[in-house]
C-alpha positions in Angstrom: 0.0 0.0 0.0 1.6 3.3 -1.0 0.9 6.8 0.4 -1.6 7.7 -2.4 -3.9 4.8 -1.4 -4.3 6.2 2.1 -7.0 8.8 2.8 -6.0 12.0 4.6 -7.9 10.9 7.7 -5.8 7.7 7.8 -2.7 9.9 7.8 -4.1 12.1 10.5 -4.9 9.0 12.6 -1.4 7.7 12.2 0.1 11.0 13.1 -2.1 11.3 16.2 -1.1 7.8 17.3 2.6 8.6 16.8 2.2 11.8 18.8 0.5 9.9 21.6 3.3 7.3 21.6 5.9 10.1 21.8 4.1 11.6 24.8 3.9 8.2 26.5 7.6 7.7 26.0 8.3 11.1 27.4 6.2 10.4 30.5 7.8 6.9 31.0 11.3 8.4 30.6 10.4 10.9 33.4 9.1 8.1 35.6 12.2 5.9 35.0 14.5 8.9 35.8 12.6 9.6 39.1 12.8 5.9 40.1 16.5 5.8 39.3 17.1 8.8 41.5 15.1 7.3 44.3 17.0 4.0 44.1 20.3 5.8 44.0 19.4 7.9 47.1 18.3 4.8 49.0 21.5 3.1 48.1 23.5 6.1 49.2 21.6 6.2 52.5 22.1 2.5 53.1 25.9 2.9 52.4 26.1 5.8 54.8 24.3 3.8 57.5 26.6 0.9 56.9 29.7 3.1 57.3 28.5 4.5 60.6 30.5 3.0 63.4 28.7 0.6 65.7 30.0 2.2 68.9 28.6 5.5 67.8 25.1 3.9 67.6 25.6 2.5 71.1 26.6 5.9 72.4 23.5 7.5 70.9 21.3 4.8 72.5 23.0 5.2 75.9 22.2 9.0 75.8 18.5 8.3 75.6 16.5 8.6 78.8 13.6 6.2 79.4 10.5 7.5 81.1 
């Protein structure tokens, strides 16, 4: 089927579908970027917590007063 066999409304439908696909890809790219940032922040926080000396945690707990 060549382009001359397609009606103008078919071309419009195809262009609208392609535009919607482009918009969907843009949104998904944004979502993936936000998820990537979240995972990186969580990994950095976990690494920072793992680097914290155990005796420092014990000191912090010893400073707490129970009521």
